[in-house]
N, C-alpha and C positions, 0 to 999 in steps of 0.2 A: 504493500500500500504506500502510495506517495504521501510523505508527511507534509511537504510544502513545495510549491513550484514558484520560483521567482527567477524569471528569465531576463528581466530588464534591469539595467543598472539605474539606480535612483540617485539623482543629484538635486542639490538645493542652491538657489541663488536668491538674494534679497530683491534684485532688480532685473529687468529685461536686458538692460545694457550690459550687465555682467554676464548674463547668459550668452548674448550675441557675440561678445568678445571671446569668451571661453570656447565656444563652439565654432568660431571662425566661419560664420555664415557668409555664403558667397554665391557665385554663379551656378554652382552645381546643386543648389538647394531650391526646393519648391515649398513655399509656406502656404498651407491651407488654413484659413482663419476667417474672421469677419472683419470688414473694413473698420467698424467702430472699435475693434480691439487693436488692429494693426496701426492705425494712424496715431493714436496717443502714445503707444508704448514702443513702436518700432519705426514709425514714419520719419522721425528726425534723426535716425541713426545712419542714414545714407547707405543702406544695405543694397548690394547688387544681387538680388535674388528674384526668382520667379514668384508670383503670388496668384492665388486663386481665392476669391472671396465667396464663401459658401452661399451667402444669401442671394447672389446673382443667379443661382441655379434652382432656387426654390426656398420656401420658408418652412419652419417647423422641423420635425424630426425626419431623419433620412428616409427617402423612398427609393425604390429601384430606379425610377425615372431620373431623379436627382443624381444618384450615384453614377449611373451610366454616362450622363452628360459630363460630369466632372472627370471621370476616367478618360473620356475622349479628349478633354482639354489637357489633362496631365500628360497624355501620350504624345502631345505635340511639343513638349519641352524636352530638354536633354538632361533633366534632373537626375541626380544619383541619390538624393536624400530628401525624404518627406519630413517637413517640420509641421506638426499639427498643433495649433494654438487655439484652444476653444473648449466648448462644452461637449456633451455627449454626441451631438450630431457631427461635429467636426472630427472628433476622435474616431467615431465608428467609420466614417468615410475614409479617413486617412489609413486605417488598417487595411481596407480593401485596396487603396491606391498602392500600398507597399507590396501587394502580391499580384497586381495586375499591370500588364504592359499595354493596356487598352482593351483587354478581354472584357466582354460584357458580364454584368453581375450574375445573370442566370447561369452562365457557363461555370462560374466558380461554385455556385450552389449545387450544380449537377454533378460535379466531380471534386468534392472538397479534398479528397485524398491526393489529388494531383497538384494542389496549390503549392507554389514555391515563392520565396521572397525575391522580389525583383529590385527593391530599393531599400536602403537603410531607413529606419523610422525613429523619429524623435517626437515625443508627445509632451506638451505643456498644458495641463488642465487649467481652465479658467473658472470652474465652479468647484464646489466642495461636495460633490456627490457621486460622480460616476465610478471613481476608482479604476476607470477603464484604462488608465495609462499603464497599468501593470497586468492587464488581462489579454487574452488572445481571442476575444469574441467581439463580433460586430453585429449589432441588432438593426435590421433594415425592415421597413414596412414594405412588404412585397404586395403591391397594390393589386396585382392580378389574383392573389390568394386571399386578400382581405384581412391579413393579419401580419404581425411582426414575426420574423423568423431569425434566429441566430445563425451566423456563419462563423465557424470555429476552425482554427488551424494552428498548429505549433509555429507556423511561419508568420503569424500575425501579431506576435508579441513586439512591443517597442524595443528597439535596441537601447534606448535611453528614455527614462521617465524623469522629467525635470519639474520640480516644485518651485514656483516663483510666486510668493504671496502678493506681490505688487499687482499681479494680474487680477486679483479679486477685489481691488480697491473700489471699483465701480459696480460691483455685482448688485443688481436690484434685489430688494428683500424677497420678492416673490420667487425669484430664481434661486436665491439662497435657501428659501424654505423647501421648495420641491427637491432640490438637489441634495441637501443635507438629510432630508427624510429618506431619500433613496439610499444614501450611504448607511443610514441606520438599518434599513431593511436588508441591505447586503450583509451587514454584520450579524444580524439576528438569524437570517436564513442560513448563512454559511455555518454558523455555530451549531445550529440544530441539524445540519445535514449528516447523513450516515457517513459521508466522506470526510467529515471534520476530524482533525487530529489535534493533539496538544499544541502543535505549532500554529495551526490556523486559528484555534480558539484563543491563543495568546493575543493575536492581532484583533480578532473579532470582538472579544469582550472588552478590550481596551478601547476600541472604537466606540462601542456602545456607551461606555462610561464617559468618554470625552464629549460625545454628542449630547447625551442627556444632561450632563452638568452644564454644558453651554446653553441648552434650551432653558434650563431652570434659571440661569442668570438673565436671559432675555425676558422670560416671563416675569421676573421680579423687577427688572430695571428698564424694560422697554427695548424696542428693536435696535436702537443705536448701540446697545450693550454688546451686540455681535461684533462690532468693528474691531476691537482689540483681540478678538478671539478667532479671526479669520485664518491665521496660521494654524491654530489648533484644529479647526474644522477641516482645513486642507489636508493635514497630516492624518486626521481620523478617517477621512475619505480614502486616503491611500492605504491605511491599515486595513480597512474593510475590503478594498480591492485585492490586497494580498490574500486575505482570508477566502473570499469567494472565488479567486482565481484558481485555488486548489479544491475547495470543498463544494463550490457551486452554489447557485441560488435555486429556488424551488417553487412551490405552488403560488406564493404571492406574485412572483414575476409571471409565472405561466398564466394565471388567471387575469392578470392585468393587461396582457398583450391584446386580447380582443377589444377591450375597452379603449386602449390607446390607439390601436390601429383603425377602429371604426369611427371613433368620435374625436380623435386627435387630441386626447388628453395628454398633457406632459407626462413623461415617463415616471418621474418621482411621485406625481400626484396620483396617477393610476395605481401605482404600487401602494400608496397610502390608503386609497379607497378599499383595497383588499386586505390590508396588513393584519389588523387584529381579528378580523373575521376568520381568516385562515388559522391563526393561532388558537382561537377559541375552539375551532373544530378539531384541531390536533388534540386539544385537551379532552374533548369528549370521547376520543378514541383511546388515548393513553395519557396517564398523569405522571408516570415515573420516567426515569432516564434523564436525558439532557434537558428536556423541557422543564423538569422540576428544578434543575440547576439554574436554568435561564430565569424562571419565574422568581426564584429566591434572589438572584442577582438584581433583577429589575426592581423587585420589592425593596431591596436595601437602598437602591438609588432613589426610588420614588417615595420612600418612607411609608409604605403601606403593607398590608397583609397580602400574601400570595393570591388569595381568592379574588381580590379586586384589582390585580396588577394591570390587566389589560384595559380596564375602565380608566384607571389612573393614567396609563400611558396615553390613551386617547385624549384624555383631558389635557395633558401637557402638550401633546402635539397640536391640539386644537388652538392653543395660544400662538402657535407658529403658523398654522394653516388650517382654517376651518374645514372640517370633514364633510363631504357630501355623500348622500345616498346615490346609488347608480342611476336612479330615475332622474336625478337632478342634472345629469350629463346628457339626458335625452334618450337613455337606454329604454327600450320597450320590453314589456314583460315577455313577449314571444321570442325576443332575441336571447334570452337567458339559455335556452336549450341550444341555440346556434353557437353561442359562446362556449358552452360546455363541450359540444362536439369538436369545436376547433381546438380546445385545450387538450382533449384526450387523443386527438389524431395528430396534432402538430407540435405539441410541447412535451413529448416524451423525454427529451434530454433533461429538461428542468424537473419534470415530475418524478424522475428517478431519484432526485435529491430530497424528496419530502421526508419530514421527520417520521411520519407513518404513511403507508400507502393510502391514496385517496382515489376512489372509483368515481365513475361518472355521476352516480346518484349523490355522492358527497359533494362533488364540485357544483352540481346544480343547486344543492341545498345552500352552499356558501353564497352563490349568486343571489338566490332568493332572499336570504337573510339580509343581504346588503342592498337589496333593491330599493 
């Protein structure tokens, strides 16, 4: 059993200028980012690099259409290194760019075992949520299938994951909220996974502690209290990424994908919609083992008895991002069975990491309870 997988070298710099100098950015580099990120942090550095601004190819989370257009644009450059500077959308696309020389996305999904790295990959996250800078999975909304599907390959790891807290200076609170909750879900799901090890749980439980303690400070002092904590949240997100990079995510992610893919709900928010509903159903099936350890740990952080830990967790998270029922996103009652079928047929990779097995009846029950 693999105890921990960490393929990327992790570096830290206080500023973007330090990073650019240390990495000798130049004509062989293609920076994939957003213009509103590039201009203030890199625009004055006089870099002789290729740039692609993701928003010129579509908005929101990555779709197969958006990715294919960017792959085509990247193939017209002579770049040898991809520098991804952004949130989950940019990072997911960059991982595909690193293994494609212009090949369309569908061909990579068709034969993932034939994927090979074509370019060096460096990732700088600009949110505190994905942890994706140290994982080998890219989540794409495959519009023809109507759901998000992960593309996974050992060749999709970043060669370098670079943490630069300066990049989070302008992060809007709403993006901070959805991304950091996503990191919390990563940490909890990976710690409950059958693939969890003492090494992954070391990172996972520490991430949970850092995020919850940060939320408690924000709840007590207001949203500006997050600003001195952004470095901590960035590191916690990275810890959670290290944990789920080995142990995997599970039913929270699997059940969130139809919601995100159909109604374009931000990834972290769609996970949040499913989060404690899945945990409560785990508890209905089994109360001992790692979930008992998790509940005791959460209870100690939240100052409550284990029996009410998920309600207290929802209460705290609600101060960061109000929770919605599925119907508030526009989901129709008759779609719950469709969502369930999609999860059971297309999310087997994630469902294999559940704390306890969940069949279709249980998944439908979860959706109905959260509707």
